[in-house]
DOTI-136615 format. One record per residue: residue in one letter; y, x, z of N, C-alpha, C, O, CB in turn. Coordinates in pm, whole numbers, padded with zeros to 5 digits, always signed. Each point is the difference from the previous one (the first is absolute). Glycine has a CB too. Example, Ala and Ser with C-alpha at 12.3 -4.5 7.8 and 13.67 -1.06 7.14 Angstrom:
// residues 2
a-00569+01319+00780+00119-00089+00000+00120+00090+00000-00002+00104+00066-00115-00293+00059
s+00222+00154-00197+00119+00082+00006+00109-00077+00073+00111+00051+00017-00174+00067-00232
END
This chain:
// residues 298
m-01897+01589-00406+00052+00135+00004-00090+00086+00090-00081-00052+00076+00318-00032-00116
s-00220+00215+00029-00078+00091+00085+00055+00000+00142+00106-00056+00026-00161+00199-00227
v-00017-00080+00291+00046+00009+00139+00135+00069+00008+00081-00033+00088-00319+00039-00010
d+00264+00090-00169+00129+00069+00003+00103-00064-00095+00096+00066-00040-00219+00145+00098
g+00103-00339-00093+00102-00076-00069+00015+00025-00149+00104-00031-00057+00008+00032+00268
r-00215+00055-00276+00008+00029-00143-00070-00110-00080-00102-00054+00043+00110+00301+00006
i+00047-00278-00166-00058-00106-00082-00065+00055-00127-00048-00078-00082+00219-00078+00172
d-00172+00286-00105-00065+00062-00115-00005+00151+00023+00063+00052+00092+00018-00237-00248
g-00157+00253+00072-00003+00146+00005+00095+00055-00105+00081-00075-00056-00319+00073+00139
t+00230+00130-00110+00087+00063-00099-00076+00041-00125+00061+00046-00097+00084+00033+00282
g-00276-00095-00185-00079+00037-00116+00002-00107-00108+00058-00107+00018-00203+00242+00130
a+00079-00104-00260-00004-00094-00111-00088-00121+00031+00026-00110-00047+00012+00300-00110
a-00142-00168+00238-00092-00110+00032+00062-00094+00102+00074+00044+00089-00270+00106-00136
r+00168-00277+00035+00050-00100+00092-00068+00016+00136-00122+00015+00007+00167-00173-00199
l+00034+00155+00298-00054+00006+00135-00033-00142+00045+00089-00085+00010+00045+00294+00044
v-00261-00235-00028-00043-00134+00041+00011-00013+00151-00066+00072+00075-00091-00086-00273
l+00242-00078+00242+00021-00023+00142-00061-00131+00047-00026-00016+00119+00234+00150-00134
s-00230-00227-00075-00053-00131+00037-00152-00001-00005-00061+00061-00089+00268-00169+00001
g-00269+00040+00183-00144-00022-00002-00030-00134-00065+00091-00077-00029-00120+00217+00235
s-00098-00168-00230-00039-00124-00068+00044-00124+00078+00042-00099-00060-00237+00220-00040
a+00184-00116+00233+00039-00116+00080+00150-00027-00011+00042-00116-00006-00231+00164+00165
d+00268+00057-00163+00144-00020-00012+00039-00045-00139+00092-00081-00015-00057+00255+00190
l-00103-00125-00278+00029-00045-00136-00025-00151-00012+00075-00071-00066-00136+00298-00024
d-00045-00274+00155-00028-00144-00002+00108-00076+00076+00042-00108-00042-00289+00155+00026
r+00292+00009+00129+00108-00064+00077+00126-00010-00085+00068-00103+00001-00165+00192+00215
v+00127+00017-00288+00120+00000-00084-00013-00100-00114+00097-00065-00038-00058+00306+00096
d-00159-00254-00111-00023-00100-00104+00031-00140+00053+00055-00083-00072-00231+00231-00033
g+00141-00172+00231+00032-00128+00061+00150-00020+00014+00050-00110-00019-00266+00119+00140
e+00288+00099-00086+00146-00008+00011+00061-00030-00137+00094-00079-00011-00097+00240+00205
r-00051-00098-00296+00051-00021-00136-00024-00146-00041+00087-00064-00058-00130+00307-00001
a-00077-00292+00089-00034-00138-00038+00088-00101+00072+00019-00112-00049-00255+00185+00008
a+00290-00036+00157+00085-00091+00077+00147+00008-00041+00083-00072+00055-00242+00095+00134
s+00191+00063-00286+00139+00021-00041+00030-00071-00132-00090-00026-00080+00089+00246+00199
d+00127-00250-00139+00045-00058-00126+00030+00108-00102-00011-00022-00121+00104-00174+00244
a-00054+00314-00076+00033+00110-00089-00028+00132+00071+00005+00008+00123+00171-00147-00240
v-00206+00242+00037-00025+00134+00051+00095+00095-00073+00007-00001-00122-00253-00050+00175
m+00320+00132+00024+00100+00089-00059-00037+00147+00020-00049+00040+00105+00223-00215-00064
v-00150+00255-00147-00011+00145+00010+00118+00060-00075+00060-00066-00085-00314+00059+00103
g+00288+00131+00013+00103+00070-00074-00053+00049-00133-00122+00012-00018+00230+00055+00232
a-00018-00038-00307-00043+00048-00132-00074+00133+00011-00090+00027-00080+00285-00144-00023
g-00158+00199+00201-00070+00127+00018-00146-00019+00035-00084+00080-00040+00298+00020+00112
t-00244-00206+00004-00138-00029+00036-00080-00042-00124-00117+00036-00013+00191-00104+00244
i-00011-00007-00320-00069-00038-00124-00032+00124-00082-00108+00011-00057+00227-00233+00057
r-00025+00316-00006-00024+00121-00079-00108+00088+00063-00086+00052-00071+00323-00060-00006
r-00234+00023+00209-00093+00093+00066-00139-00061+00021-00101+00066-00023+00296+00038+00136
d-00198-00229-00069-00126-00059+00046-00062-00099-00097-00119-00033+00011+00202+00065+00216
d-00004-00081-00323-00050-00094-00100-00072-00120+00064-00114-00028-00036+00091+00220-00123
p+00088-00263+00252-00066-00113+00069-00006-00125-00087+00083-00019-00089-00003+00112+00306
r-00177-00179-00190-00010-00128-00070+00067-00112+00079+00050-00097-00058-00264+00174-00047
l+00214-00065+00238+00062-00099+00088-00066-00137-00013+00068-00102-00009+00146+00227-00008
l-00345-00126+00016-00076-00125-00009-00080-00024+00127-00023+00092+00078+00010-00066-00327
v-00030-00150+00267-00090-00035+00110-00142+00033-00046-00045-00050-00103+00201-00135+00190
r-00226+00267-00012-00135+00042-00039-00104-00108+00021-00086-00022-00086+00150+00254+00142
s-00056-00300+00057-00103-00097+00039+00005-00127-00084+00104-00067-00007-00094+00160+00239
a-00123-00127-00295-00008-00123-00079+00018-00122+00090+00064-00097-00039-00217+00211-00125
e+00097-00108+00285+00013-00112+00093+00147-00024+00036+00044-00114+00009-00273+00163+00083
r+00303+00057-00072+00142-00015+00035+00079-00054-00119+00092-00079+00018-00113+00267+00147
r-00014-00145-00285+00069-00053-00118-00026-00150-00014+00091-00077-00030-00110+00301-00082
v-00107-00265+00132-00034-00141-00009+00075-00080+00106+00047-00111-00027-00275+00171-00063
a+00239-00004+00210+00071-00069+00108+00147-00017-00034+00059-00104+00030-00221+00199+00136
r+00223+00006-00229+00140-00012-00042+00016-00113-00102+00090-00083+00011-00055+00329+00032
v-00123-00248-00141+00008-00103-00103-00019-00138+00062+00065-00096-00041-00152+00259-00131
g-00001-00172+00272-00022-00127+00068+00123-00048+00074+00015-00120+00024-00253+00180-00002
r+00327+00034+00015+00126-00038+00067+00111-00025-00100+00116-00020+00038-00184+00154+00160
g+00034-00134-00328+00100-00024-00103+00079+00122-00038+00108-00012-00059-00095-00216+00143
l-00064+00349-00051+00068+00125-00030-00071+00073-00113-00116-00029-00028+00195+00045+00266
p-00012+00079-00304-00069+00085-00096-00107+00082+00072+00009+00021+00121+00198-00009-00267
g-00307+00033+00073-00107+00078+00063+00050+00131+00060-00059+00050+00096-00098-00152-00257
h+00264+00157+00105+00057+00126+00049+00148-00019+00030+00066-00082-00065-00234+00215-00069
p+00222-00061+00231+00144-00006+00024+00076+00065-00115-00057+00078-00076+00017-00075+00325
a+00167-00032-00261+00083+00065-00100+00013+00148+00032+00003+00038+00117+00124-00253-00156
g-00121+00299-00063+00022+00143+00017+00146+00032-00026+00056-00044-00101-00293+00094+00034
v+00300+00025+00156+00144+00028-00009+00023+00150+00012-00063+00067+00083+00118-00293+00015
t+00035+00279-00180+00042+00138+00017+00151+00010-00018+00062-00091-00056-00287+00174-00026
v+00284+00027+00130+00143+00024-00014+00020+00139-00058-00075+00093+00032+00128-00246+00163
t+00047+00167-00281+00021+00128-00067+00146+00017-00036+00069-00098-00029-00303+00092-00060
s+00281+00129+00090+00136+00028-00044+00002+00046-00144+00091-00036-00076-00029+00095+00310
r-00163+00022-00274-00004+00053-00137-00071-00092-00097+00035-00007-00118-00031+00234+00214
g-00105-00298-00046-00074-00091-00087-00104+00064-00088-00057-00067-00086+00254-00069+00090
d-00223+00265+00015-00097+00068-00087-00142-00021+00051-00063+00093+00051+00237+00078-00112
l-00222-00291+00046-00135-00037+00042-00093-00004-00121+00041-00041-00109+00053-00092+00302
d-00217+00176-00174-00097+00007-00108-00061-00139-00024-00062-00055+00091+00012+00297-00035
p+00066-00300-00174-00059-00131-00028-00152-00001+00012-00061-00106+00015+00253+00061-00165
a-00254+00165+00145-00145+00008+00011-00048+00006+00144-00121+00003+00025+00118+00112-00244
a+00094-00112+00315-00039+00004+00141-00078-00126+00035+00023-00106-00059+00179+00245+00116
r-00295-00128+00037-00084-00114+00036+00080-00114+00061-00046-00115+00003-00143+00273+00033
f+00307-00129+00013+00089-00104+00052+00034-00101-00110+00020-00118+00027+00076+00282+00139
f-00091-00115-00293+00040-00085-00112-00116-00044-00090+00005-00110-00055+00212+00225+00063
t-00320-00032-00024-00102-00029-00099-00083-00122+00037-00013-00035+00117+00005+00276-00172
r-00048-00305-00046-00073-00125+00020-00147+00008-00041-00076-00093+00028+00290-00024-00063
d-00256+00224-00031-00135+00002-00056-00110+00001+00106-00114-00035-00030+00209+00153-00164
w-00063-00078+00316-00103+00006+00104+00003-00122+00092-00082-00009+00091+00095+00257-00100
w+00080-00342-00013+00005-00118+00087-00123-00086-00021-00051-00010-00111+00301+00015+00105
p-00298-00069+00113-00121-00082-00011+00013-00104-00111+00104-00064-00015-00146+00098+00259
e-00065-00050-00322+00001-00096-00109+00030-00140+00052-00062-00047+00096-00104+00188-00223
g+00262-00205+00065+00035-00135+00040+00097-00006+00116+00049-00108+00034-00268+00039-00116
g+00248+00183+00145+00091-00001+00114+00145-00005-00045+00035+00055-00105-00203+00071+00237
a+00252-00191-00053+00142-00006-00034+00063+00137+00017-00034+00075+00092+00044-00317-00021
e+00081+00275-00160+00066+00130+00007+00099+00002+00115+00087-00087+00008-00116+00117-00257
p+00020+00068+00339+00095+00008+00111+00142+00024-00051+00020+00073-00098-00203+00014+00248
e+00280-00147-00085+00139+00018-00038+00042+00143+00031-00038+00056+00103+00088-00299-00060
r+00030+00302-00134+00050+00136+00018+00152-00002-00009+00056-00039-00103-00269+00138+00007
l+00280-00055+00203+00145+00001+00008+00048+00143+00018-00049+00071+00087+00052-00304+00011
v+00093+00276-00181+00058+00134+00008+00148-00014+00028+00075-00045-00087-00249+00141-00072
y+00219-00058+00278+00142-00001+00034+00057+00136-00039-00044+00104+00047+00009-00269+00145
c+00134+00161-00280+00048+00122-00063+00152+00011+00016+00071-00099-00010-00262+00092-00155
a+00239+00130+00188+00144+00022+00007+00063-00033-00135-00061+00024-00104+00030+00156+00279
s+00150-00236-00173+00065-00053-00121+00002+00096-00119-00031-00044-00111+00169-00088+00263
p-00104+00261-00134+00008+00088-00116-00130+00016-00077+00002+00034-00119+00175+00084+00239
a-00291-00143-00056-00129+00023-00065-00070-00129-00043-00112+00005-00050+00092+00201+00185
v+00085-00321-00116-00067-00128-00026-00040-00015-00147-00115-00033-00029+00246-00067+00217
a-00039+00124-00280-00028-00023-00142-00116+00086-00048-00090-00048-00068+00330-00008+00032
a-00238+00185+00072-00106+00090-00044-00134-00038+00063-00104+00011-00064+00272+00171+00036
t-00165-00226+00154-00124-00038+00068-00060-00126-00062-00121-00009-00016+00206+00113+00228
r-00001-00200-00247-00050-00121-00065-00062+00033-00135-00103-00057-00037+00277-00079+00155
a-00112+00228-00192-00054+00039-00130-00134+00072+00017-00091-00018-00081+00324+00036-00012
r-00244+00063+00199-00122+00078+00023-00116-00090+00044-00113+00018-00047+00254+00180+00108
l-00115-00293+00027-00108-00080+00058-00029-00128-00076-00110-00054+00011+00173+00148+00207
g+00033-00143-00295-00023-00121-00078-00040-00117+00088+00069-00032+00097-00135+00174-00289
e-00047-00207+00158-00045-00116+00074-00095+00034+00115-00057-00089+00062+00084-00041-00271
l-00043+00259+00237-00090+00040+00108+00054-00036+00137-00077-00017+00095-00004+00201-00239
a+00214-00197+00156+00061-00031+00130+00136-00062-00023+00061+00016-00106-00184+00174+00216
e+00171-00262-00008+00137-00049-00003+00088+00107+00063-00017+00036+00116-00057-00279-00103
v+00168+00295-00091+00092+00103+00049+00127-00069+00047+00066-00070-00076-00163+00245-00081
i+00131-00154+00284+00112-00070+00064+00112+00098+00029-00022+00104+00061-00136-00272+00040
d+00278+00135-00144+00117+00083+00027+00031-00009+00150+00040-00105+00050+00052+00069-00286
a-00110+00149+00307+00020+00002+00144+00137+00052+00040+00027+00020+00119-00271+00012-00094
g+00331-00010-00124+00135+00046+00032+00011+00151+00003-00098+00072-00024+00131-00278+00153
e+00086+00253-00099+00025+00144+00006+00103+00028+00109+00118-00027-00020-00173+00054-00226
p+00013+00027+00362-00142+00028+00028-00074-00126+00045+00061-00094+00051+00001+00329+00012
a-00191-00235-00083-00082-00111+00048-00021+00016+00150-00004+00112+00051-00111-00133-00276
t+00101-00091+00296-00025+00007+00143-00119-00087+00037-00027-00100-00066+00271+00143+00108
l-00314-00004+00062-00117-00075+00042+00033-00143+00043-00074-00091-00038-00027+00306+00108
p+00207-00240+00006+00030-00140+00036+00018-00089-00122-00044-00115+00001+00151+00198+00207
e-00043-00031-00314+00019-00079-00121-00133-00027-00069-00024-00110-00050+00254+00207+00023
i-00316+00004+00024-00131-00017-00062-00083-00101+00078-00066-00085-00059+00075+00321-00028
l-00006-00225+00220-00076-00094+00082+00052-00142-00014-00078-00096+00002+00029+00281+00158
a+00181-00200-00174+00057-00133-00019-00047-00060-00132-00029-00119-00008+00230+00184+00145
d-00207+00018-00241-00048-00049-00129-00147-00041+00009-00039-00103-00054+00204+00251-00065
l-00246-00068+00187-00141-00035+00017-00014-00131+00077-00084-00084-00035+00024+00328+00031
a+00141-00262+00107-00006-00124+00076+00034-00119-00088-00061-00107+00013+00123+00232+00194
g+00036-00107-00299+00035-00106-00091-00112-00034-00098-00002-00108-00058+00237+00179+00080
r-00328+00023-00039-00115-00022-00088-00119-00057+00077-00108-00016-00056+00187+00204-00089
g-00058-00218+00272-00106-00060+00079-00085+00099+00077-00102-00039+00059+00101-00138-00224
v+00040+00304+00167-00075+00099+00077+00035-00014+00147+00113+00027+00041-00118+00132-00238
r-00091-00202+00275+00020-00019+00142-00057+00115+00082+00044+00025+00112-00049-00271-00150
r-00090+00313-00017-00061+00112+00071-00015+00117-00095-00072-00009-00099-00050-00149+00255
l+00190+00267-00127+00000+00117-00086-00069+00116+00070+00029+00029+00116+00183-00106-00226
m-00301+00142+00040-00071+00115+00055+00049+00124-00074-00008+00007-00123-00197-00147+00185
v+00255+00237+00012+00047+00125-00061-00106+00107+00022-00029+00036+00114+00273-00099-00077
e-00300+00113-00145-00110+00095+00010+00044+00145-00012-00077+00088+00039-00069-00262-00131
g+00258+00202+00042+00043+00139-00010+00109+00018-00104+00032-00091-00076-00259+00162+00146
g+00282+00047-00070-00043+00119+00073+00087+00026+00121+00064-00091+00053-00149+00184-00264
a+00086+00034+00254+00067+00037+00125+00151-00021-00006+00062-00040+00099-00242+00206-00060
d+00240-00140-00154+00145-00019-00012+00037-00148+00012+00089-00037+00075-00075+00241-00221
l-00085-00287+00071+00027-00143+00003-00024-00056+00139+00080-00079+00050-00143+00061-00291
g-00046+00060+00304-00029-00046+00135+00107+00040+00099+00039-00079+00085-00279+00091-00139
s+00288+00112+00042+00105+00046+00091+00129-00079-00020+00072-00027+00096-00173+00256-00097
q+00129-00267-00124+00120-00080-00026-00011-00138+00063+00097-00051+00055-00063+00176-00269
f-00153-00184+00208-00019-00130+00065+00018+00012+00150+00064-00084+00062-00222+00015-00245
l+00102+00173+00242+00005+00016+00145+00140+00032+00049+00047-00059+00097-00283+00136-00101
t+00304+00017-00062+00136+00035+00043+00096-00115-00025+00102-00012+00069-00150+00255-00116
g+00018-00327-00052+00086-00114-00030-00023-00119+00091+00068-00101-00014-00066+00179-00218
g-00098-00068+00324-00029-00111+00090-00058-00120-00073+00027-00114+00037+00157+00193+00108
l-00263-00053-00250-00053-00107-00084-00148-00027+00024-00063-00073-00077+00233+00133-00092
v-00225-00002+00273-00144-00013+00026-00025-00089+00120+00062+00017+00105-00100+00211-00203
d-00053-00322+00083-00036-00088+00111-00123+00050+00074-00015-00022+00120+00114-00168-00245
e-00187+00256+00052-00123+00048+00063-00040+00132-00064+00005+00016-00122-00079-00252+00172
l+00034+00328+00034-00045+00132-00046-00144+00020+00044-00031-00011+00119+00266+00105-00108
q-00322-00064-00106-00139+00025+00031-00033+00145-00033+00011+00043-00114-00072-00285+00068
l+00022+00316+00148-00037+00140-00016-00149+00015+00026-00052-00050+00100+00283+00127-00031
v-00299-00010-00160-00142+00029+00020-00014+00151+00007+00041+00072-00091-00116-00284-00030
i+00017+00260+00230-00011+00144+00025-00140+00050-00037-00100-00049+00053+00271+00031+00132
a-00176+00114-00276-00127+00062-00037-00036+00107+00103+00090+00062+00057-00048-00108-00304
p-00171+00069+00273-00042+00090+00108-00001+00148-00036-00097+00071+00027-00038-00258+00055
f+00243+00234-00145+00006+00143-00032+00146+00043-00019+00090-00082-00013-00319+00070-00095
f+00249+00144+00107+00130+00060-00024+00006+00052-00143-00102+00040-00057+00124+00022+00302
v+00098-00062-00304+00021+00065-00130+00047+00142+00023-00050+00093-00064+00106-00314-00045
g+00040+00239+00200+00040+00134+00040+00089+00075-00096+00036+00115+00028-00242-00112+00092
d+00243-00061-00232+00084+00067-00099+00144-00048+00017+00027-00119-00021-00222+00139-00141
p+00288+00068+00198+00139-00043+00022+00066-00054-00126+00100-00071+00008-00085+00240+00171
a-00070-00135-00296+00059-00047-00125-00056-00135-00043+00050-00060-00095-00018+00297+00028
a-00133-00287+00136-00060-00129-00037+00098-00112+00032+00072+00007+00100-00304+00082-00056
p+00238-00193-00127+00094-00111+00023-00028-00074+00129-00116-00024+00036+00140+00001-00280
r+00083-00014+00312-00011-00071+00126+00014-00150-00022+00048-00046-00104+00044+00245+00226
f-00135-00274-00022+00008-00146-00006+00143-00049-00012+00027-00091-00079-00235+00080+00215
a+00301+00068-00060+00140-00045-00002+00093+00119-00016-00025+00108+00054-00033-00304+00092
h+00165+00175-00222+00099+00105-00023+00106-00002+00111+00014-00100+00071-00053+00084-00319
p+00112+00126+00264+00111+00000+00097+00101-00109-00036+00024-00026-00118-00055+00273+00159
g+00088-00310+00060+00097-00106-00025+00041-00068+00128-00046+00035+00109-00052-00069-00334
s+00184-00064+00212+00046-00077+00115-00081-00130+00007+00024-00093-00077+00211+00193+00061
y-00329-00104+00108-00091-00114+00013+00046-00094+00111+00035+00047+00108-00225+00095-00192
p+00192-00273+00059+00041-00095+00104-00084+00010+00126+00050-00023+00111+00027-00128-00290
h-00206+00185+00163-00089+00004+00116-00021+00145+00046-00104+00061-00026-00010-00272-00054
g+00216+00263+00149-00008+00131+00060-00045-00011+00145-00048-00105+00041+00227+00187-00196
p-00164+00026+00232-00044-00002+00140+00061-00111+00084-00063-00049+00093+00034+00291-00115
s+00153-00281-00010+00066-00104+00080-00035-00141-00044+00036-00097+00067+00149+00257-00029
s-00254-00174-00152-00037-00131-00050-00138+00005-00064-00014-00012-00122+00257-00043+00084
p-00346+00074+00120-00135+00019-00053-00057-00127-00065+00042-00112+00030-00078+00284+00147
m-00057-00151-00266-00072-00112-00061-00094-00062+00103-00027+00060+00104+00041+00049-00334
t-00062-00229+00201-00093-00069+00089-00142+00017-00050-00032-00040-00113+00211-00127+00175
l-00265+00224+00019-00139+00016-00038-00071-00134+00012-00013-00055+00109+00014+00297-00034
a-00048-00295-00190-00066-00130-00001-00152+00012-00001-00070-00092+00041+00268-00001-00159
e-00248+00206+00070-00145+00013-00012-00037+00148-00012+00071+00078-00064-00087-00306-00045
a-00095+00264+00170-00059+00134-00016-00151-00019+00001-00056-00048+00098+00255+00168+00015
r-00265-00081-00223-00146-00020-00006-00063+00097-00098+00067+00050-00091-00037-00292+00149
p-00159+00270-00040-00069+00087-00095-00025-00074-00131-00026-00121+00000-00081+00245+00191
v+00114-00051-00301-00038-00051-00132-00095+00105-00057+00044+00096-00063+00179-00226+00026
g-00351+00109+00058-00095+00106-00033+00025+00118+00092+00006-00016+00122-00019-00060-00363
d+00029+00195+00183+00031+00117+00083+00149+00030+00000+00042+00107+00044-00269-00015-00093
r+00307-00186+00000+00146+00009+00006+00052-00090+00111-00075-00078+00058+00087+00130-00305
v+00119-00041+00276+00063-00085+00101+00122-00067-00061+00085+00066-00060-00167+00085+00247
l+00090-00282-00172+00114-00077-00048+00098-00023+00114-00038-00044+00108-00106-00067-00281
l+00271+00142+00148+00110-00032+00091+00094-00095-00073+00054+00035-00106-00073+00191+00228
r+00039-00344-00068+00086-00099-00065+00122-00026+00087-00012-00044+00114-00188-00063-00228
y+00318+00135+00058+00126-00013+00072+00085-00112-00061-00001-00022-00121-00007+00267+00181
l+00080-00315+00027+00094-00103-00044+00142+00056+00008+00037+00065+00097-00192-00249-00020
l+00235+00156-00182+00137+00051-00006+00096-00114-00029+00103+00020-00065-00187+00204-00014
a+00051-00343+00126+00075-00120-00039+00146+00002+00041+00078-00080-00052-00289-00043+00070
d+00252+00211+00073+00139+00002+00044+00082+00103-00075+00110+00034+00042-00185-00110+00181
s+00021+00129-00337+00074+00100-00077+00132-00059-00050+00008-00119-00027-00225+00230-00041
p+00320-00026+00054+00131-00046-00045-00005-00072-00133+00078-00092-00024+00022+00279+00148
g-00192-00146-00212-00008-00060-00132-00037-00147+00005+00008-00067-00102-00071+00286+00014
r+00024-00270+00204-00037-00139+00010+00120-00089+00033-00016-00122+00011-00211+00193+00060
d+00344-00014-00056+00118-00082+00026+00016-00101-00113-00014+00034-00117+00125+00154+00245
g-00080-00309-00091+00021-00102-00101-00128-00070-00040-00002-00072-00100+00193+00202+00020
a-00296-00111+00157-00126-00066-00034+00015-00151+00008+00074-00053+00084-00202+00251+00001
g+00056-00266-00174+00009-00145-00003-00091-00062+00103-00066+00072+00076+00123-00062-00317
p-00063-00142+00246-00077-00072+00101-00148+00026-00009-00072-00016+00099+00245-00156-00102
d-00222+00212-00116-00143+00025-00012-00034+00144+00025-00115+00040-00013+00099-00226-00147
g+00116+00266+00194-00026+00140+00027+00028+00089-00118-00022+00121+00007-00145-00193+00153
a+00217+00015-00270+00027+00082-00117+00120+00087+00025+00091-00039+00072-00190-00135-00220
g+00100+00291+00089+00111+00091+00015+00112-00040-00095-00007-00107-00061-00149+00293+00130
p+00259-00102-00082+00114-00032-00084-00043-00036-00140-00069+00077-00067+00208+00076+00203
g-00099-00271-00181-00031-00041-00136-00143-00044-00016-00041-00036-00110+00213+00191+00032
g-00250-00152+00185-00141-00032-00010-00025-00149+00010+00076-00073+00065-00128+00295+00031
t-00056-00267-00161-00033-00140+00005-00130-00024+00072-00038-00115+00022+00162+00082-00233
g-00192+00137+00246-00129-00017+00065-00011+00091+00117+00084+00088+00020-00186-00153-00234
p-00002+00047+00294-00018+00080+00119-00044+00140-00029-00081+00022-00090+00027-00226+00208
g+00104+00296-00048-00048+00134+00010-00021+00081-00124+00005-00050-00112-00102-00034+00303
g+00073+00215-00167-00024+00088-00112-00057+00130+00049-00032+00017+00117+00215-00124-00244
t-00194+00198+00035-00059+00126+00036+00089+00116-00030+00067+00002-00104-00285-00102+00065
g+00220+00197+00125+00079+00119-00024-00092+00108-00047-00114-00029-00034+00282-00035+00207
p-00122+00187-00178-00085+00107-00047-00134-00005+00064-00011-00007+00122+00208+00144-00159
g-00300-00135-00041-00135-00005+00051-00035-00140+00034-00107-00024+00057+00125+00253+00029
g+00063-00324-00117-00019-00140+00029+00127-00071-00026+00051-00064+00092-00224+00113+00076
t+00228-00044-00286+00130-00055-00027-00005-00136-00061+00104-00059-00028-00024+00285+00001
g-00194-00276+00006-00009-00130-00065+00040-00107+00097+00012+00024+00120-00193+00057-00269
p+00203-00199+00095+00043-00108+00086-00102-00031+00107-00120+00006-00027+00248-00097-00160
g-00087+00061+00303-00091-00028+00109-00027-00147+00014+00053-00082-00076+00029+00283+00191
e-00164-00237-00018-00030-00140+00021+00123-00070+00052+00084+00061+00067-00326-00009-00021
p+00255-00182-00077+00117-00073+00046+00004-00005+00151-00103-00008+00066+00100-00127-00274
g+00120+00138+00262+00012-00007+00145+00140+00029+00044+00083+00040-00082-00319+00026+00104
p+00266-00085+00105+00136+00018+00050+00047+00143-00009+00121+00024+00002-00160-00212+00149
d-00051+00283-00162+00042+00139-00005+00031+00046-00142+00049+00111-00018-00187-00070+00220
g+00110-00123-00301+00027+00042-00136-00113+00084-00053-00107+00006+00060+00351-00013-00014
p-00220+00074-00161-00105+00073-00068-00060+00110+00085+00069+00059+00083+00042-00111-00293
r-00235+00079+00191-00066+00109+00071-00044+00106-00100-00025-00029-00117-00052-00129+00298
a+00068+00281-00135-00043+00106-00090-00114+00074+00062-00007+00013+00123+00236+00008-00218
g-00319+00030+00013-00113+00073+00054-00045+00106-00094+00052+00009-00112-00121-00208+00236
e-00022+00280-00085-00046+00108-00086-00139-00025-00051-00095-00007+00078+00238+00162+00047
p-00158-00169-00254-00128-00029-00059-00098+00114+00006-00120-00028+00009+00237-00125-00153
g-00078+00274+00140-00096+00109-00005+00045+00114+00087+00115+00004+00044-00181-00071-00272
t-00022+00160+00252+00036+00111+00086+00032+00125-00078+00050+00097+00057-00191-00194+00119
d+00112+00098-00306+00027+00121-00075+00137-00001-00064+00043+00101-00054-00285-00079+00014
g+00311-00135+00045+00132-00005-00057-00003+00015-00150+00105+00024-00061-00017+00067+00270
r-00204-00105-00271-00008+00017-00144-00088-00106-00062-00084+00034-00083+00121+00211+00111
d-00025-00365+00006-00094-00103-00043-00019-00011-00150+00092-00040-00071-00029-00079+00273
r-00178+00154-00251-00030-00018-00141-00048-00142-00024+00044-00064-00095-00101+00308+00072
d-00030-00293+00104-00052-00135-00015+00011-00076+00130-00021-00122+00001-00134+00202-00177
g+00188-00014+00283+00004-00064+00130+00136-00055+00031+00094+00016-00078-00271+00135+00154
p+00190-00218+00039+00124-00064+00043+00112+00100+00022-00025+00119+00016-00111-00297+00087
g+00256+00131-00101+00116+00086+00015+00049+00009+00141-00060-00059+00090+00121+00002-00318
p+00046+00128+00249+00048+00029+00134+00086-00105+00066-00006-00011+00123-00006+00237-00193
d+00090-00304-00001+00094-00089+00066-00002-00142-00052-00052-00029-00108+00190+00224+00147
r-00081-00283+00042+00020-00138-00044+00140-00045+00034+00055+00041+00102-00298-00090-00073
a+00302-00033-00111+00134-00049+00028+00007-00148-00019-00063-00053-00092+00159+00270+00023
r-00025-00283+00150+00010-00145-00009+00145-00041-00016+00083+00035+00083-00289-00061+00056
g+00238-00047-00243+00135-00052-00019+00106+00102+00031+00086-00027+00084-00172-00195-00030
g+00084+00336-00116+00103+00099+00022-00041+00110+00094+00080+00088+00031+00084-00263-00073
r-00288+00174+00089-00049+00107+00087-00137+00042-00047-00061-00066-00084+00194-00021+00279
a-00182+00197-00139-00127+00050-00050-00086+00058+00109+00045+00024+00112+00064+00021-00326
r-00234-00022+00178-00093+00068+00089-00015+00142-00046+00008+00028-00120-00130-00241+00170
h+00099+00302+00042-00008+00139-00040-00136+00061+00027-00060-00022+00105+00301+00041-00061
g-00288+00056-00142-00130+00066+00013+00021+00149+00001+00086+00049+00073-00202-00238-00187
q+00041+00263+00035+00011+00146+00007+00049+00064-00127-00007+00122-00011-00172-00129+00173
r+00229-00068-00260+00045+00065-00121+00138-00049-00041+00036-00114+00027-00273+00138-00097
a+00317+00062+00006+00130-00039-00048+00062+00106-00087-00043+00115+00001+00071-00252+00200
d+00075+00100-00277+00072+00093-00085+00147+00000+00039+00054-00104+00037-00218+00068-00224
r+00228+00152+00180+00138+00011+00044+00096+00019-00115-00040+00050-00106-00042+00046+00318
g+00206-00134-00194+00100+00016-00104+00116-00091+00031+00040-00013+00116-00215+00074-00286
q+00232-00126+00068+00108-00093+00024-00052-00113+00088-00120-00027+00000+00229+00085-00222
p-00022-00125+00296-00045-00109+00084-00078-00103-00080+00051-00055-00098+00144+00092+00246
g-00316-00062-00108-00082-00100-00065-00063+00048-00128-00076-00075-00062+00220-00093+00162
i-00116+00291-00144-00055+00049-00125-00073+00131+00026+00028+00070+00098+00157-00181-00230
d-00280+00145+00043-00081+00119+00024+00078+00128-00028-00046+00108+00036-00156-00239-00093
g+00317+00121-00006+00085+00115-00020-00043+00088-00115+00056+00107-00019-00009-00114+00256
d-00147-00036-00316-00038+00084-00113-00028-00082-00124-00033+00056-00105-00059+00109+00263
END
């Protein structure tokens, strides 16, 4: 995000906030995750692929018995997603590479139409009405997702953070101001567990190129109540996860899932996402979509 907390501009052109060093860092975060989540609004606006860029990292994943790319996950209330979006299309995938799993969590009223629209491009999962993030994270945990990275957008990220579902938050600050009061902010107004009386724990602060990474731990968030012995959150089977900007599942450990932010522009087209979630929790980055709990609202 910018120094004044903005994750995009208001013009038609995309505002680039991430530098090359941070994009590579985010690619590493993505490669370390079991799944990467974005809101449906992010798919419409940014057309992300949600793949691991580095061939070396893909080979390393396969060597660990994992798919070359993490699963791609989105949530939607309306289900009006374009089958031609890069999130779904296969014609540009590396020759001979395994097709990344695509999961679409959809509000009940739109499930039938969404399945008809997407066909075999993705598995459309009935997320209930209304759908909630804890239920979605529990389903992901049941599918073996131990570390979830949430890449955006701002609404989705804010829902993870206000819900106490983030284990780790990674903020990368770009060295400039946007200055436009209408530009989208990193976090929306809301009731956050980590206010002035309960601050997050600063775990790391370091330069990333000409940007600065701030990594915070939020393992004591209310959403972690009921965590299992391995640190998984409610309904979770694996350690940690990522919240907005890092909502994917985190590394296994006593604190449960961790979340982090894959990119600084909050609009990852090919780079890592904002959050990670582990067994019912997530990491938060700089992008999210707002609406019904756990759903993009559109």
